[in-house]
C-alpha positions as protocol buffer text, in pm:
chain_id: "A"
residue {
  index: 1
  type: MET
  ca { x: -1844 y: -3330 z: 111 }
}
residue {
  index: 2
  type: PRO
  ca { x: -1831 y: -3000 z: -77 }
}
residue {
  index: 3
  type: ALA
  ca { x: -1879 y: -3019 z: -457 }
}
residue {
  index: 4
  type: THR
  ca { x: -1562 y: -3021 z: -675 }
}
residue {
  index: 5
  type: LEU
  ca { x: -1471 y: -2882 z: -1022 }
}
residue {
  index: 6
  type: ARG
  ca { x: -1521 y: -3252 z: -1146 }
}
residue {
  index: 7
  type: ASP
  ca { x: -1875 y: -3270 z: -980 }
}
residue {
  index: 8
  type: VAL
  ca { x: -1967 y: -2945 z: -1162 }
}
residue {
  index: 9
  type: ALA
  ca { x: -1800 y: -3067 z: -1491 }
}
residue {
  index: 10
  type: GLU
  ca { x: -2005 y: -3410 z: -1483 }
}
residue {
  index: 11
  type: LEU
  ca { x: -2332 y: -3231 z: -1407 }
}
residue {
  index: 12
  type: ALA
  ca { x: -2290 y: -2986 z: -1674 }
}
residue {
  index: 13
  type: GLN
  ca { x: -2156 y: -3257 z: -1919 }
}
residue {
  index: 14
  type: VAL
  ca { x: -1852 y: -3030 z: -2000 }
}
residue {
  index: 15
  type: SER
  ca { x: -1480 y: -3073 z: -1931 }
}
residue {
  index: 16
  type: VAL
  ca { x: -1319 y: -2961 z: -1595 }
}
residue {
  index: 17
  type: ARG
  ca { x: -1112 y: -2709 z: -1805 }
}
residue {
  index: 18
  type: THR
  ca { x: -1431 y: -2550 z: -1924 }
}
residue {
  index: 19
  type: VAL
  ca { x: -1576 y: -2527 z: -1561 }
}
residue {
  index: 20
  type: SER
  ca { x: -1230 y: -2375 z: -1455 }
}
residue {
  index: 21
  type: ASN
  ca { x: -1257 y: -2132 z: -1738 }
}
residue {
  index: 22
  type: VAL
  ca { x: -1594 y: -2015 z: -1619 }
}
residue {
  index: 23
  type: VAL
  ca { x: -1498 y: -1981 z: -1256 }
}
residue {
  index: 24
  type: SER
  ca { x: -1182 y: -1790 z: -1346 }
}
residue {
  index: 25
  type: GLY
  ca { x: -1386 y: -1524 z: -1548 }
}
residue {
  index: 26
  type: TYR
  ca { x: -1217 y: -1635 z: -1870 }
}
residue {
  index: 27
  type: ALA
  ca { x: -1395 y: -1440 z: -2162 }
}
residue {
  index: 28
  type: HIS
  ca { x: -1358 y: -1689 z: -2435 }
}
residue {
  index: 29
  type: VAL
  ca { x: -1640 y: -1929 z: -2317 }
}
residue {
  index: 30
  type: SER
  ca { x: -1960 y: -1928 z: -2525 }
}
residue {
  index: 31
  type: GLU
  ca { x: -2268 y: -1774 z: -2354 }
}
residue {
  index: 32
  type: ARG
  ca { x: -2446 y: -2098 z: -2388 }
}
residue {
  index: 33
  type: MET
  ca { x: -2177 y: -2311 z: -2230 }
}
residue {
  index: 34
  type: ARG
  ca { x: -2142 y: -2050 z: -1944 }
}
residue {
  index: 35
  type: GLN
  ca { x: -2497 y: -2072 z: -1857 }
}
residue {
  index: 36
  type: ARG
  ca { x: -2489 y: -2454 z: -1827 }
}
residue {
  index: 37
  type: VAL
  ca { x: -2191 y: -2437 z: -1607 }
}
residue {
  index: 38
  type: LEU
  ca { x: -2347 y: -2168 z: -1379 }
}
residue {
  index: 39
  type: ALA
  ca { x: -2651 y: -2359 z: -1356 }
}
residue {
  index: 40
  type: ALA
  ca { x: -2455 y: -2668 z: -1240 }
}
residue {
  index: 41
  type: ILE
  ca { x: -2257 y: -2439 z: -987 }
}
residue {
  index: 42
  type: GLU
  ca { x: -2575 y: -2324 z: -836 }
}
residue {
  index: 43
  type: GLU
  ca { x: -2740 y: -2658 z: -817 }
}
residue {
  index: 44
  type: LEU
  ca { x: -2435 y: -2819 z: -629 }
}
residue {
  index: 45
  type: ASP
  ca { x: -2375 y: -2502 z: -425 }
}
residue {
  index: 46
  type: TYR
  ca { x: -2003 y: -2534 z: -568 }
}
residue {
  index: 47
  type: ARG
  ca { x: -1751 y: -2281 z: -385 }
}
residue {
  index: 48
  type: ALA
  ca { x: -1416 y: -2229 z: -535 }
}
residue {
  index: 49
  type: ASN
  ca { x: -1128 y: -2303 z: -329 }
}
residue {
  index: 50
  type: PRO
  ca { x: -868 y: -2037 z: -330 }
}
residue {
  index: 51
  type: VAL
  ca { x: -591 y: -2220 z: -203 }
}
residue {
  index: 52
  type: ALA
  ca { x: -638 y: -2513 z: -446 }
}
residue {
  index: 53
  type: ARG
  ca { x: -664 y: -2265 z: -730 }
}
residue {
  index: 54
  type: THR
  ca { x: -327 y: -2107 z: -631 }
}
residue {
  index: 55
  type: LEU
  ca { x: -151 y: -2438 z: -601 }
}
residue {
  index: 56
  type: ARG
  ca { x: -299 y: -2555 z: -937 }
}
residue {
  index: 57
  type: THR
  ca { x: -239 y: -2244 z: -1153 }
}
residue {
  index: 58
  type: GLY
  ca { x: 38 y: -2047 z: -969 }
}
residue {
  index: 59
  type: ARG
  ca { x: -207 y: -1745 z: -926 }
}
residue {
  index: 60
  type: THR
  ca { x: -399 y: -1584 z: -644 }
}
residue {
  index: 61
  type: GLY
  ca { x: -642 y: -1397 z: -835 }
}
residue {
  index: 62
  type: MET
  ca { x: -550 y: -1088 z: -634 }
}
residue {
  index: 63
  type: LEU
  ca { x: -409 y: -757 z: -761 }
}
residue {
  index: 64
  type: ALA
  ca { x: -229 y: -494 z: -559 }
}
residue {
  index: 65
  type: LEU
  ca { x: -298 y: -106 z: -595 }
}
residue {
  index: 66
  type: VAL
  ca { x: -37 y: 92 z: -434 }
}
residue {
  index: 67
  type: VAL
  ca { x: -97 y: 472 z: -410 }
}
residue {
  index: 68
  type: PRO
  ca { x: 80 y: 733 z: -201 }
}
residue {
  index: 69
  type: GLU
  ca { x: -215 y: 837 z: 3 }
}
residue {
  index: 70
  type: ILE
  ca { x: -548 y: 665 z: 4 }
}
residue {
  index: 71
  type: ASP
  ca { x: -730 y: 944 z: 191 }
}
residue {
  index: 72
  type: VAL
  ca { x: -668 y: 1180 z: -102 }
}
residue {
  index: 73
  type: PRO
  ca { x: -978 y: 1193 z: -292 }
}
residue {
  index: 74
  type: TYR
  ca { x: -829 y: 1150 z: -635 }
}
residue {
  index: 75
  type: PHE
  ca { x: -659 y: 821 z: -517 }
}
residue {
  index: 76
  type: SER
  ca { x: -981 y: 692 z: -346 }
}
residue {
  index: 77
  type: GLU
  ca { x: -1184 y: 755 z: -657 }
}
residue {
  index: 78
  type: LEU
  ca { x: -926 y: 570 z: -873 }
}
residue {
  index: 79
  type: ALA
  ca { x: -925 y: 289 z: -623 }
}
residue {
  index: 80
  type: ARG
  ca { x: -1281 y: 267 z: -670 }
}
residue {
  index: 81
  type: ASP
  ca { x: -1245 y: 242 z: -1051 }
}
residue {
  index: 82
  type: VAL
  ca { x: -969 y: -3 z: -1030 }
}
residue {
  index: 83
  type: ILE
  ca { x: -1171 y: -233 z: -806 }
}
residue {
  index: 84
  type: ASP
  ca { x: -1460 y: -221 z: -1076 }
}
residue {
  index: 85
  type: ALA
  ca { x: -1233 y: -288 z: -1367 }
}
residue {
  index: 86
  type: ALA
  ca { x: -1049 y: -567 z: -1191 }
}
residue {
  index: 87
  type: ALA
  ca { x: -1373 y: -748 z: -1124 }
}
residue {
  index: 88
  type: GLU
  ca { x: -1463 y: -765 z: -1491 }
}
residue {
  index: 89
  type: PHE
  ca { x: -1112 y: -953 z: -1567 }
}
residue {
  index: 90
  type: GLY
  ca { x: -1197 y: -1186 z: -1245 }
}
residue {
  index: 91
  type: TYR
  ca { x: -962 y: -1021 z: -996 }
}
residue {
  index: 92
  type: ARG
  ca { x: -985 y: -867 z: -660 }
}
residue {
  index: 93
  type: VAL
  ca { x: -786 y: -586 z: -533 }
}
residue {
  index: 94
  type: MET
  ca { x: -601 y: -518 z: -225 }
}
residue {
  index: 95
  type: ILE
  ca { x: -501 y: -153 z: -143 }
}
residue {
  index: 96
  type: ASP
  ca { x: -174 y: -35 z: 3 }
}
residue {
  index: 97
  type: GLN
  ca { x: -27 y: 318 z: 76 }
}
residue {
  index: 98
  type: THR
  ca { x: 342 y: 420 z: 80 }
}
residue {
  index: 99
  type: GLY
  ca { x: 289 y: 754 z: 244 }
}
residue {
  index: 100
  type: HIS
  ca { x: 552 y: 913 z: 25 }
}
residue {
  index: 101
  type: ASP
  ca { x: 809 y: 702 z: 201 }
}
residue {
  index: 102
  type: HIS
  ca { x: 1085 y: 589 z: -37 }
}
residue {
  index: 103
  type: GLU
  ca { x: 1200 y: 298 z: 172 }
}
residue {
  index: 104
  type: ARG
  ca { x: 829 y: 139 z: 161 }
}
residue {
  index: 105
  type: GLU
  ca { x: 831 y: 182 z: -224 }
}
residue {
  index: 106
  type: ARG
  ca { x: 1167 y: 22 z: -271 }
}
residue {
  index: 107
  type: ARG
  ca { x: 1046 y: -302 z: -53 }
}
residue {
  index: 108
  type: LEU
  ca { x: 752 y: -321 z: -263 }
}
residue {
  index: 109
  type: LEU
  ca { x: 962 y: -309 z: -575 }
}
residue {
  index: 110
  type: MET
  ca { x: 1211 y: -548 z: -469 }
}
residue {
  index: 111
  type: GLY
  ca { x: 926 y: -805 z: -369 }
}
residue {
  index: 112
  type: ASP
  ca { x: 870 y: -839 z: 14 }
}
residue {
  index: 113
  type: ASP
  ca { x: 636 y: -1089 z: 176 }
}
residue {
  index: 114
  type: ARG
  ca { x: 319 y: -923 z: 85 }
}
residue {
  index: 115
  type: THR
  ca { x: 390 y: -907 z: -274 }
}
residue {
  index: 116
  type: MET
  ca { x: 374 y: -1303 z: -297 }
}
residue {
  index: 117
  type: LEU
  ca { x: 2 y: -1274 z: -240 }
}
residue {
  index: 118
  type: PHE
  ca { x: -44 y: -1087 z: -551 }
}
residue {
  index: 119
  type: ASP
  ca { x: -45 y: -1166 z: -935 }
}
residue {
  index: 120
  type: GLY
  ca { x: 56 y: -835 z: -1019 }
}
residue {
  index: 121
  type: ILE
  ca { x: 107 y: -466 z: -901 }
}
residue {
  index: 122
  type: LEU
  ca { x: -62 y: -143 z: -1019 }
}
residue {
  index: 123
  type: PHE
  ca { x: 194 y: 112 z: -872 }
}
residue {
  index: 124
  type: SER
  ca { x: 143 y: 498 z: -836 }
}
residue {
  index: 125
  type: PRO
  ca { x: 501 y: 595 z: -705 }
}
residue {
  index: 126
  type: LEU
  ca { x: 585 y: 966 z: -589 }
}
residue {
  index: 127
  type: VAL
  ca { x: 929 y: 939 z: -469 }
}
residue {
  index: 128
  type: THR
  ca { x: 1059 y: 671 z: -661 }
}
residue {
  index: 129
  type: LYS
  ca { x: 1349 y: 741 z: -901 }
}
residue {
  index: 130
  type: SER
  ca { x: 1364 y: 579 z: -1242 }
}
residue {
  index: 131
  type: GLU
  ca { x: 1680 y: 384 z: -1172 }
}
residue {
  index: 132
  type: LEU
  ca { x: 1534 y: 246 z: -859 }
}
residue {
  index: 133
  type: LEU
  ca { x: 1305 y: 26 z: -1089 }
}
residue {
  index: 134
  type: ASP
  ca { x: 1614 y: -118 z: -1219 }
}
residue {
  index: 135
  type: MET
  ca { x: 1583 y: -331 z: -895 }
}
residue {
  index: 136
  type: HIS
  ca { x: 1229 y: -462 z: -981 }
}
residue {
  index: 137
  type: ARG
  ca { x: 1220 y: -780 z: -1144 }
}
residue {
  index: 138
  type: SER
  ca { x: 936 y: -788 z: -1384 }
}
residue {
  index: 139
  type: GLU
  ca { x: 974 y: -1159 z: -1416 }
}
residue {
  index: 140
  type: HIS
  ca { x: 914 y: -1190 z: -1042 }
}
residue {
  index: 141
  type: MET
  ca { x: 618 y: -963 z: -1046 }
}
residue {
  index: 142
  type: PRO
  ca { x: 413 y: -810 z: -1325 }
}
residue {
  index: 143
  type: LEU
  ca { x: 399 y: -448 z: -1275 }
}
residue {
  index: 144
  type: VAL
  ca { x: 202 y: -120 z: -1434 }
}
residue {
  index: 145
  type: LEU
  ca { x: 300 y: 215 z: -1338 }
}
residue {
  index: 146
  type: LEU
  ca { x: 34 y: 496 z: -1284 }
}
residue {
  index: 147
  type: GLY
  ca { x: 105 y: 863 z: -1282 }
}
residue {
  index: 148
  type: GLU
  ca { x: 343 y: 1108 z: -1430 }
}
residue {
  index: 149
  type: HIS
  ca { x: 663 y: 960 z: -1454 }
}
residue {
  index: 150
  type: GLU
  ca { x: 940 y: 888 z: -1729 }
}
residue {
  index: 151
  type: PHE
  ca { x: 1078 y: 543 z: -1713 }
}
residue {
  index: 152
  type: ASP
  ca { x: 1212 y: 491 z: -2068 }
}
residue {
  index: 153
  type: GLY
  ca { x: 953 y: 265 z: -2189 }
}
residue {
  index: 154
  type: ARG
  ca { x: 1081 y: -20 z: -1968 }
}
residue {
  index: 155
  type: PHE
  ca { x: 724 y: -65 z: -1813 }
}
residue {
  index: 156
  type: ASP
  ca { x: 361 y: -47 z: -1893 }
}
residue {
  index: 157
  type: HIS
  ca { x: 254 y: 290 z: -1795 }
}
residue {
  index: 158
  type: VAL
  ca { x: -82 y: 485 z: -1782 }
}
residue {
  index: 159
  type: ALA
  ca { x: -86 y: 857 z: -1730 }
}
residue {
  index: 160
  type: ILE
  ca { x: -237 y: 1176 z: -1842 }
}
residue {
  index: 161
  type: ASP
  ca { x: -35 y: 1431 z: -2057 }
}
residue {
  index: 162
  type: ASN
  ca { x: 43 y: 1669 z: -1775 }
}
residue {
  index: 163
  type: VAL
  ca { x: 195 y: 1950 z: -1978 }
}
residue {
  index: 164
  type: ARG
  ca { x: -123 y: 1984 z: -2188 }
}
residue {
  index: 165
  type: ALA
  ca { x: -346 y: 1942 z: -1898 }
}
residue {
  index: 166
  type: ALA
  ca { x: -175 y: 2240 z: -1718 }
}
residue {
  index: 167
  type: ARG
  ca { x: -156 y: 2460 z: -2039 }
}
residue {
  index: 168
  type: ASP
  ca { x: -528 y: 2414 z: -2081 }
}
residue {
  index: 169
  type: ALA
  ca { x: -606 y: 2521 z: -1738 }
}
residue {
  index: 170
  type: VAL
  ca { x: -395 y: 2827 z: -1762 }
}
residue {
  index: 171
  type: ALA
  ca { x: -522 y: 2905 z: -2129 }
}
residue {
  index: 172
  type: HIS
  ca { x: -862 y: 2914 z: -1987 }
}
residue {
  index: 173
  type: LEU
  ca { x: -756 y: 3163 z: -1726 }
}
residue {
  index: 174
  type: VAL
  ca { x: -601 y: 3380 z: -1989 }
}
residue {
  index: 175
  type: ALA
  ca { x: -936 y: 3350 z: -2201 }
}
residue {
  index: 176
  type: THR
  ca { x: -1139 y: 3497 z: -1919 }
}
residue {
  index: 177
  type: GLY
  ca { x: -910 y: 3812 z: -1922 }
}
residue {
  index: 178
  type: ARG
  ca { x: -647 y: 3739 z: -1636 }
}
residue {
  index: 179
  type: THR
  ca { x: -320 y: 3871 z: -1674 }
}
residue {
  index: 180
  type: ARG
  ca { x: -151 y: 3814 z: -1346 }
}
residue {
  index: 181
  type: ILE
  ca { x: -143 y: 3425 z: -1312 }
}
residue {
  index: 182
  type: ALA
  ca { x: -4 y: 3263 z: -1022 }
}
residue {
  index: 183
  type: ALA
  ca { x: 51 y: 2869 z: -951 }
}
residue {
  index: 184
  type: ILE
  ca { x: 65 y: 2664 z: -665 }
}
residue {
  index: 185
  type: GLY
  ca { x: 224 y: 2307 z: -651 }
}
residue {
  index: 186
  type: ALA
  ca { x: 591 y: 2333 z: -741 }
}
residue {
  index: 187
  type: GLN
  ca { x: 805 y: 2099 z: -561 }
}
residue {
  index: 188
  type: PRO
  ca { x: 1169 y: 2198 z: -643 }
}
residue {
  index: 189
  type: LEU
  ca { x: 1317 y: 1963 z: -398 }
}
residue {
  index: 190
  type: GLU
  ca { x: 1143 y: 1656 z: -550 }
}
residue {
  index: 191
  type: GLU
  ca { x: 1243 y: 1484 z: -885 }
}
residue {
  index: 192
  type: TYR
  ca { x: 930 y: 1314 z: -972 }
}
residue {
  index: 193
  type: SER
  ca { x: 751 y: 1426 z: -1279 }
}
residue {
  index: 194
  type: THR
  ca { x: 402 y: 1556 z: -1204 }
}
residue {
  index: 195
  type: PRO
  ca { x: 485 y: 1889 z: -1051 }
}
residue {
  index: 196
  type: LEU
  ca { x: 783 y: 1948 z: -1301 }
}
residue {
  index: 197
  type: LEU
  ca { x: 537 y: 1873 z: -1590 }
}
residue {
  index: 198
  type: ARG
  ca { x: 251 y: 2102 z: -1455 }
}
residue {
  index: 199
  type: THR
  ca { x: 516 y: 2374 z: -1393 }
}
residue {
  index: 200
  type: ALA
  ca { x: 613 y: 2329 z: -1763 }
}
residue {
  index: 201
  type: GLY
  ca { x: 262 y: 2358 z: -1879 }
}
residue {
  index: 202
  type: TYR
  ca { x: 217 y: 2673 z: -1687 }
}
residue {
  index: 203
  type: GLU
  ca { x: 503 y: 2840 z: -1822 }
}
residue {
  index: 204
  type: ALA
  ca { x: 414 y: 2739 z: -2176 }
}
residue {
  index: 205
  type: ALA
  ca { x: 69 y: 2871 z: -2150 }
}
residue {
  index: 206
  type: LEU
  ca { x: 204 y: 3218 z: -2017 }
}
residue {
  index: 207
  type: GLU
  ca { x: 474 y: 3237 z: -2285 }
}
residue {
  index: 208
  type: GLU
  ca { x: 192 y: 3146 z: -2555 }
}
residue {
  index: 209
  type: ALA
  ca { x: -15 y: 3429 z: -2429 }
}
residue {
  index: 210
  type: GLY
  ca { x: 276 y: 3689 z: -2408 }
}
residue {
  index: 211
  type: LEU
  ca { x: 239 y: 3719 z: -2041 }
}
residue {
  index: 212
  type: GLU
  ca { x: 520 y: 3713 z: -1764 }
}
residue {
  index: 213
  type: ALA
  ca { x: 481 y: 3617 z: -1401 }
}
residue {
  index: 214
  type: PRO
  ca { x: 751 y: 3724 z: -1128 }
}
residue {
  index: 215
  type: PRO
  ca { x: 926 y: 3420 z: -979 }
}
residue {
  index: 216
  type: GLU
  ca { x: 735 y: 3461 z: -637 }
}
residue {
  index: 217
  type: TYR
  ca { x: 407 y: 3367 z: -822 }
}
residue {
  index: 218
  type: ALA
  ca { x: 535 y: 3014 z: -872 }
}
residue {
  index: 219
  type: THR
  ca { x: 460 y: 2903 z: -513 }
}
residue {
  index: 220
  type: PRO
  ca { x: 564 y: 2552 z: -390 }
}
residue {
  index: 221
  type: ALA
  ca { x: 353 y: 2301 z: -194 }
}
residue {
  index: 222
  type: PRO
  ca { x: 512 y: 2031 z: -9 }
}
residue {
  index: 223
  type: HIS
  ca { x: 183 y: 1819 z: -8 }
}
residue {
  index: 224
  type: TYR
  ca { x: -125 y: 1856 z: -231 }
}
residue {
  index: 225
  type: SER
  ca { x: -347 y: 1926 z: 51 }
}
residue {
  index: 226
  type: ARG
  ca { x: -603 y: 2184 z: 141 }
}
residue {
  index: 227
  type: THR
  ca { x: -360 y: 2310 z: 414 }
}
residue {
  index: 228
  type: ASP
  ca { x: -86 y: 2370 z: 182 }
}
residue {
  index: 229
  type: GLY
  ca { x: -327 y: 2559 z: -86 }
}
residue {
  index: 230
  type: TYR
  ca { x: -443 y: 2790 z: 195 }
}
residue {
  index: 231
  type: GLY
  ca { x: -88 y: 2879 z: 317 }
}
residue {
  index: 232
  type: ALA
  ca { x: 48 y: 2918 z: -34 }
}
residue {
  index: 233
  type: ALA
  ca { x: -256 y: 3122 z: -146 }
}
residue {
  index: 234
  type: THR
  ca { x: -245 y: 3355 z: 161 }
}
residue {
  index: 235
  type: ALA
  ca { x: 130 y: 3426 z: 84 }
}
residue {
  index: 236
  type: LEU
  ca { x: 27 y: 3510 z: -274 }
}
residue {
  index: 237
  type: LEU
  ca { x: -236 y: 3749 z: -183 }
}
residue {
  index: 238
  type: ALA
  ca { x: 1 y: 3950 z: 29 }
}
residue {
  index: 239
  type: LEU
  ca { x: 206 y: 4023 z: -274 }
}
residue {
  index: 240
  type: SER
  ca { x: 193 y: 4350 z: -475 }
}
residue {
  index: 241
  type: PRO
  ca { x: 48 y: 4315 z: -741 }
}
residue {
  index: 242
  type: ARG
  ca { x: -172 y: 4064 z: -619 }
}
residue {
  index: 243
  type: PRO
  ca { x: -262 y: 3784 z: -859 }
}
residue {
  index: 244
  type: ASP
  ca { x: -590 y: 3792 z: -1034 }
}
residue {
  index: 245
  type: ALA
  ca { x: -586 y: 3427 z: -1081 }
}
residue {
  index: 246
  type: ILE
  ca { x: -431 y: 3094 z: -941 }
}
residue {
  index: 247
  type: PHE
  ca { x: -372 y: 2764 z: -1095 }
}
residue {
  index: 248
  type: CYS
  ca { x: -345 y: 2477 z: -850 }
}
residue {
  index: 249
  type: PHE
  ca { x: -182 y: 2166 z: -945 }
}
residue {
  index: 250
  type: SER
  ca { x: -445 y: 1974 z: -762 }
}
residue {
  index: 251
  type: ASP
  ca { x: -830 y: 2016 z: -659 }
}
residue {
  index: 252
  type: LEU
  ca { x: -735 y: 2009 z: -302 }
}
residue {
  index: 253
  type: LEU
  ca { x: -492 y: 2298 z: -326 }
}
residue {
  index: 254
  type: ALA
  ca { x: -756 y: 2500 z: -520 }
}
residue {
  index: 255
  type: VAL
  ca { x: -1011 y: 2430 z: -235 }
}
residue {
  index: 256
  type: GLY
  ca { x: -764 y: 2552 z: 27 }
}
residue {
  index: 257
  type: ALA
  ca { x: -670 y: 2862 z: -208 }
}
residue {
  index: 258
  type: MET
  ca { x: -1037 y: 2971 z: -238 }
}
residue {
  index: 259
  type: ARG
  ca { x: -1078 y: 2961 z: 125 }
}
residue {
  index: 260
  type: ALA
  ca { x: -781 y: 3178 z: 167 }
}
residue {
  index: 261
  type: VAL
  ca { x: -921 y: 3420 z: -73 }
}
residue {
  index: 262
  type: PHE
  ca { x: -1235 y: 3445 z: 122 }
}
residue {
  index: 263
  type: ASP
  ca { x: -1049 y: 3484 z: 443 }
}
residue {
  index: 264
  type: ALA
  ca { x: -859 y: 3795 z: 292 }
}
residue {
  index: 265
  type: GLY
  ca { x: -1190 y: 3964 z: 233 }
}
residue {
  index: 266
  type: LEU
  ca { x: -1184 y: 3887 z: -146 }
}
residue {
  index: 267
  type: SER
  ca { x: -1406 y: 3707 z: -365 }
}
residue {
  index: 268
  type: VAL
  ca { x: -1390 y: 3424 z: -607 }
}
residue {
  index: 269
  type: PRO
  ca { x: -1397 y: 3467 z: -907 }
}
residue {
  index: 270
  type: GLU
  ca { x: -1443 y: 3839 z: -902 }
}
residue {
  index: 271
  type: ASP
  ca { x: -1111 y: 3922 z: -743 }
}
residue {
  index: 272
  type: VAL
  ca { x: -921 y: 3599 z: -796 }
}
residue {
  index: 273
  type: ALA
  ca { x: -1007 y: 3320 z: -1025 }
}
residue {
  index: 274
  type: VAL
  ca { x: -913 y: 2959 z: -934 }
}
residue {
  index: 275
  type: VAL
  ca { x: -866 y: 2644 z: -1136 }
}
residue {
  index: 276
  type: GLY
  ca { x: -730 y: 2296 z: -1025 }
}
residue {
  index: 277
  type: ILE
  ca { x: -665 y: 1956 z: -1177 }
}
residue {
  index: 278
  type: ASP
  ca { x: -843 y: 1626 z: -1072 }
}
residue {
  index: 279
  type: ASP
  ca { x: -1238 y: 1690 z: -1082 }
}
residue {
  index: 280
  type: ILE
  ca { x: -1289 y: 1560 z: -742 }
}
residue {
  index: 281
  type: GLU
  ca { x: -1642 y: 1539 z: -596 }
}
residue {
  index: 282
  type: GLU
  ca { x: -1556 y: 1795 z: -336 }
}
residue {
  index: 283
  type: GLY
  ca { x: -1493 y: 2060 z: -611 }
}
residue {
  index: 284
  type: ARG
  ca { x: -1811 y: 2012 z: -779 }
}
residue {
  index: 285
  type: PHE
  ca { x: -2014 y: 2089 z: -463 }
}
residue {
  index: 286
  type: ALA
  ca { x: -1807 y: 2371 z: -334 }
}
residue {
  index: 287
  type: ARG
  ca { x: -1925 y: 2729 z: -343 }
}
residue {
  index: 288
  type: PRO
  ca { x: -1833 y: 2852 z: -576 }
}
residue {
  index: 289
  type: SER
  ca { x: -1789 y: 2516 z: -767 }
}
residue {
  index: 290
  type: LEU
  ca { x: -1430 y: 2462 z: -890 }
}
residue {
  index: 291
  type: SER
  ca { x: -1331 y: 2485 z: -1259 }
}
residue {
  index: 292
  type: THR
  ca { x: -1095 y: 2205 z: -1322 }
}
residue {
  index: 293
  type: VAL
  ca { x: -921 y: 1971 z: -1555 }
}
residue {
  index: 294
  type: SER
  ca { x: -1112 y: 1654 z: -1534 }
}
residue {
  index: 295
  type: LEU
  ca { x: -904 y: 1318 z: -1525 }
}
residue {
  index: 296
  type: ASP
  ca { x: -1086 y: 1007 z: -1681 }
}
residue {
  index: 297
  type: THR
  ca { x: -999 y: 791 z: -1372 }
}
residue {
  index: 298
  type: PRO
  ca { x: -1245 y: 513 z: -1522 }
}
residue {
  index: 299
  type: PHE
  ca { x: -1023 y: 496 z: -1838 }
}
residue {
  index: 300
  type: ILE
  ca { x: -707 y: 505 z: -1641 }
}
residue {
  index: 301
  type: ALA
  ca { x: -834 y: 219 z: -1427 }
}
residue {
  index: 302
  type: ARG
  ca { x: -955 y: 13 z: -1730 }
}
residue {
  index: 303
  type: GLU
  ca { x: -630 y: 43 z: -1901 }
}
residue {
  index: 304
  type: ALA
  ca { x: -424 y: -41 z: -1612 }
}
residue {
  index: 305
  type: VAL
  ca { x: -625 y: -354 z: -1545 }
}
residue {
  index: 306
  type: ARG
  ca { x: -618 y: -434 z: -1900 }
}
residue {
  index: 307
  type: ARG
  ca { x: -230 y: -404 z: -1918 }
}
residue {
  index: 308
  type: ILE
  ca { x: -179 y: -590 z: -1585 }
}
residue {
  index: 309
  type: ALA
  ca { x: -384 y: -880 z: -1687 }
}
residue {
  index: 310
  type: ALA
  ca { x: -197 y: -907 z: -2037 }
}
residue {
  index: 311
  type: ARG
  ca { x: 145 y: -890 z: -1841 }
}
residue {
  index: 312
  type: ILE
  ca { x: 30 y: -1172 z: -1617 }
}
residue {
  index: 313
  type: ASP
  ca { x: -62 y: -1375 z: -1929 }
}
residue {
  index: 314
  type: ASP
  ca { x: 249 y: -1294 z: -2109 }
}
residue {
  index: 315
  type: PRO
  ca { x: 554 y: -1150 z: -1898 }
}
residue {
  index: 316
  type: ALA
  ca { x: 761 y: -1101 z: -2235 }
}
residue {
  index: 317
  type: ALA
  ca { x: 491 y: -874 z: -2415 }
}
residue {
  index: 318
  type: PRO
  ca { x: 620 y: -537 z: -2514 }
}
residue {
  index: 319
  type: ALA
  ca { x: 525 y: -245 z: -2278 }
}
residue {
  index: 320
  type: GLU
  ca { x: 273 y: 4 z: -2367 }
}
residue {
  index: 321
  type: GLU
  ca { x: 268 y: 375 z: -2286 }
}
residue {
  index: 322
  type: VAL
  ca { x: -122 y: 472 z: -2252 }
}
residue {
  index: 323
  type: VAL
  ca { x: -201 y: 830 z: -2257 }
}
residue {
  index: 324
  type: ALA
  ca { x: -531 y: 909 z: -2058 }
}
residue {
  index: 325
  type: PRO
  ca { x: -771 y: 1167 z: -2186 }
}
residue {
  index: 326
  type: HIS
  ca { x: -856 y: 1488 z: -2002 }
}
residue {
  index: 327
  type: ARG
  ca { x: -1094 y: 1777 z: -2031 }
}
residue {
  index: 328
  type: LEU
  ca { x: -1146 y: 2129 z: -1920 }
}
residue {
  index: 329
  type: VAL
  ca { x: -1461 y: 2180 z: -1695 }
}
residue {
  index: 330
  type: VAL
  ca { x: -1564 y: 2529 z: -1655 }
}
residue {
  index: 331
  type: ARG
  ca { x: -1752 y: 2591 z: -1334 }
}
residue {
  index: 332
  type: GLU
  ca { x: -1828 y: 2912 z: -1110 }
}
residue {
  index: 333
  type: SER
  ca { x: -1465 y: 2965 z: -987 }
}
residue {
  index: 334
  type: THR
  ca { x: -1359 y: 3114 z: -1331 }
}
residue {
  index: 335
  type: ALA
  ca { x: -1661 y: 3288 z: -1443 }
}
residue {
  index: 336
  type: ALA
  ca { x: -1542 y: 3581 z: -1695 }
}
residue {
  index: 337
  type: VAL
  ca { x: -1483 y: 3921 z: -1529 }
}
């Protein structure tokens, strides 16, 4: 017969509760006691029964991470960091994507059959409106929101200061001597906050520098992809006067924009400087390497997992708003003229 918790407890001469705490990754167990239990587990070749644990505790040990698109490098890197952070709390992570689908986000928030598999959800919505979250029953499923949204403090929320991040990027372009600064990434038909906040930061930085930009310099992008960055930059380069710098609302947009500059027979940064936001690995190895606003995804992941673990333990705890740090990383795509 397979070894049980009681068998491990008897061999280690501790309580069943102590063995359970060690197996569950509970932090408040002395190192001496933990090592004694781990030695007994190894000797007996004990394997935890996840079904029995769920029936006993009402928990699965699983978290869900829901993102719009897993193939976007930023979300891939975030998923990696969430998995690492969750392991420190004794959780495993399952990843789902919504594909910008409002109905899929609604089903997740309302609680479909899949959500019963998880102890909590880390949710990065794009198209969900704040009033839709009224449908979510936090007592049914603990929830932590990721990304740049305004939800009136009703939920735990981890995000960067998007206005400041955009201002820092554009102020850097101003400091390198650029005066005709365009932006790619506005989404006027959407109501979620990321493009709105980054547009506000772009406009604020121009105002602080005493610069003006014609309306056509603020170019929309339906998706934050290389293709949309390329198309938007191509349109900007056809304008007269042509921009001498482009602030992109994501690094993928910026990678596409740089390609458009080269295909137009121009150079980055000599003719057009380009800066993005995200600091994805692709930008570091592009030629020229991409200047960007680096987002601290390990910090975002750790704080999100910390908050969901606390929410699982105490559903009535007050919500926290956590602002993640960011920093400007200057590379070859914005070298001074």
